[in-house]
N, C-alpha and C positions, 0 to 999 in steps of 0.2 A: 131827335127826340125832344119834345117840348119840356121846359122846366116845370117841375111840379112844386107846388106851394103847400105848406103845412102850417097849421097853427102851432104845433109843438113837434120838435124833433128831439127824440131821446137818444143820447149817446151811450150805448152799452145795453146788451140785452140780458144782463145778470138779474139777480133777484129784485134789486131795487128798480132797475130800468124797465123791465117787462111789466112788472106790477103797476108802475107809474104810467107807462104807455097805455096799458088796458084801461086803467081808471080814467085817464084823461079822454080816451075815446068814448067811454061810457058817459062822460059829462057832455059829450057833443063836439069835441074838438077833433079836427083832422090831424091825425098822428102818424109819424113814421119813427121807427126805431132802427138805428144803425148799429150793427153787430158784425164784427169781422169773423167771429167763430160761431159756434152753435149757441142758440138761445138757451138761457138758463145759467150761464156763467160757469165758472170753475167748479163751484160746489156741486151743481147738478150734474155736470158732465164728466168731471175728473176727480172731484175731492170727496165731499161728504157723502153723496148718494152712492156712487159706485163702491166707495170704501165700506159703507154699511152693508151692502150686498155681499162683499167679500167676507166681512166679519160674520154675517149670518151663516156662510158656509163653514167657517172655522168654528163657530159655536156648535153647529150640528156635528162636526167631526169630533169635537171634544166630547159631546154627549154620547156619540156612538163609541168612542174609546172607553168611556166609563159606563158602558152599556149595562153591566151587571148591577150597578147602583140604580138604574132605571128599570131594572127587571126585564131587560131585552136580552135575547139570545140570537146571535148572528153567526152563521157558519161561513167561513170564507174570509178572505181579505177585504178590508175596507181601505179605499184610497181615493184620491182626486183625479179627475180627468181635467187637467188644467185648462185646456181649450174651452171646455164647457163651463167651468167656473168663471173664467174671464168673459166668456160669451154671455153669461147670465147677467154679470155685472154691467156689461155694455147694453144689454137689452133693457134693464131697469132704467138706466139713464135715457136710453132712446125713447121709451114710452113717455117719460116725463117731458123730454124735449118735444116730442110730437104733440103733447098736450098743450104746451105753450104756443106752438104753431097754430093749433086748432083755435085757441083763444084769440090769437091775433087776427085770424081770418074771421071769426065770429064777430069780433068787435071792430072790424075794419081798420086794424092797425097795419100799416105797410112795413114789412120787414125788408130793410135794405142791407144787403150783405156787403160789408166793406168797413172802412175806417172813417172817422170824422173828427174834426176838432173845431173849437171855437176860435175864430179869427178876429172878431170884434164884438163889442157889446151891441145889443139889439135895443131898439127904442120903439115904443108904441106898438102899432100893429103892422109893422113892416113884414112883408112875406119872407119866409126862408128861401 
């Protein structure tokens, strides 16, 4: 396989990396983004976003528990189906992750799955 050359290589596809990569491509640079895991970083895939989806379930359960205060009448038991709760959390993160992949494709940012590190300083317009 021939070596590929980029104007900019972004290391990490988290919130700073993917936004920077997309913007650089919009400005006309040939861009690649190296990410070893899923695009979006920890927040989108495992932290902030999935935990907010889980909290939404918990808040709904709390309201249903206090249903009389809300004027609701429910006959029968209310409970969680944990596989569906977790599945919804993963689906929410997955949709956002797919959105980043779509933006990469739309803006011609190449997503390279793997790890990268800076091994020396770069000068002028030397290709990557």
